[in-house]
N, C-alpha and C positions, 0 to 999 in steps of 0.2 A: 850669126851671133855666137859669141863665145861666153861660156860660163866661168866664173871665178869661184874657187873654193873659199869658204869662210876662213880656213886656216891660212890661206895665202894673204888675205887681208890683215889678219892678226900679225903674221910675220912681218909684213910691211910696216905696220904701226909700231911694232917693237924695234924694228930697224931704225925708224925715224927717231924713236926715243933714245936709242943707244947713241946716235950721232947728234943728239940734242937739236934736231931740226923741226920738231913738232911737239905739240902738247895733246895730240889726239888720244894718247893713252889715258889721260885723265877722264875721258868720257866713257871709258870701258867700265864694265860692271865692278871690277875690283880696283879700278883707278890705278892700275900699275902695281898694286901690292901683290907679293908672291904668296902662294899657299904654303902653309907649314905641313910638311909630311908627318904622318902619325908616328913614324918610328924615329924621327930625328931627335937629337939630344936636347933641342930647345923647345920641343913640344911636350906639354904636360898632359894633353888630352888623351885619355885612353891608356896611359902608361900605368903599369902596375908598380907600386912602390916596393922597394926592398926585394926585388926579384933577383933570383940567381939563375943565370943562364945554364942551359943544358950542357954546354961545353965544360962546365966545372964539376959535373957529376963524376963519380968514380968510373973508371974504365970497365970494371967488372959488370956494370949495368948493361953495357952494350951486348954482352954475350947472351943475355937472357937465361942465364943458368942459375941465378940466385933467387931463392923464393922470397923475397921481401920487397922487391922493387915493383911499385904500382904505377899505373897510368890512370889519370882521372880525365874525364871528358864530359861534355854536355851535349845532349840532343835537344834542339829547340822545338817547342810544340807548334801546333797549327796557329797561324796568325801571330806568331812570336809571343804566345802566351804560355807560360810554364816551361818546364824543361825536365828531362830525365838525366840524372847524374849517373854515370857509369864509372866503376872502379875496377880495373882489370889487373890481375897479377901477370907480369910479363913472362914468368917462367912456366907456370901451370895453366895460364889463361883462364883462371877462375874469375868469375865476374859477379859483381854485386851492383844492383840498380835501385834507384829511388826516384820517385816523381816529386817535383816541387811545383807549387802554384806560380811562383815568380822566379826570376833569374837574378834577384838581388844577391850581392856578394855575401851578406850575412846569412840569408836563408840557405844558400848553396853550401856555405861552410858548415852550417848546422847539420845539413843532410850528409855531408861528407863525414863529419864526426860520428854521426849515428851509424853510418855504414862501416866505419873503421873500428868501431867499439870492440868487436871480438878479435880483430886482427892486430891490435896495437902491439902486442909483444913480438909479432913476426914482421913488422914493417921496418924497412930501412930507408927507402927513398920513395918520393912521389914526383911524377912528372905531369905537367899540365900545359895546356895551350895558353897563349897570351890573350886571354879574353877577360873582360871585366868581372865575370862571374867568379873568378878565382882571386879577386882583389883582396880577400880576407884570408889569404893563405897562411899568414903568420899565426893566426889563432889555431888553425888545424895543425901546423907544424909544432906548436908549443904543447898542445894537449897530447898529441901522439908521439912526441919526441922523434920526429923524422926530419930528413932533409928534403926540402921542397924545391924542385927545379922547374924552369919554364923552357919550352921549345923556342927555337929561333923565330919561327913564323907564326 
């Protein structure tokens, strides 16, 4: 007796659909509809509005020689409840941290503003990951007069 992999069955069903020889694909869970990838231009889910990519930041930031370039990140708490916001200076590796009870963008941006309060005159750029917690980045950039960039991944 031979076993057939489920992927082989799916490939066969998609082949039949491609050649318009069967309607089996309509009985599949997605009924032949394709998934939208999160990073695609047509998908709005999880995308941060008005984000500026890291490729547009000044080249001097890459050298880690200027004292005003910061990186912000979050560490998610146990059971995905709460987070620790960390802001690191790229040149001196000076670190500030703050705990938040939720990961909501507004709460995270408030925590970032509190952490940056003393540093505002010395900050030039901020780099963050593409996560929803940083969705309110424009309010941080406006208050602290900095350029906010997002990593590619």
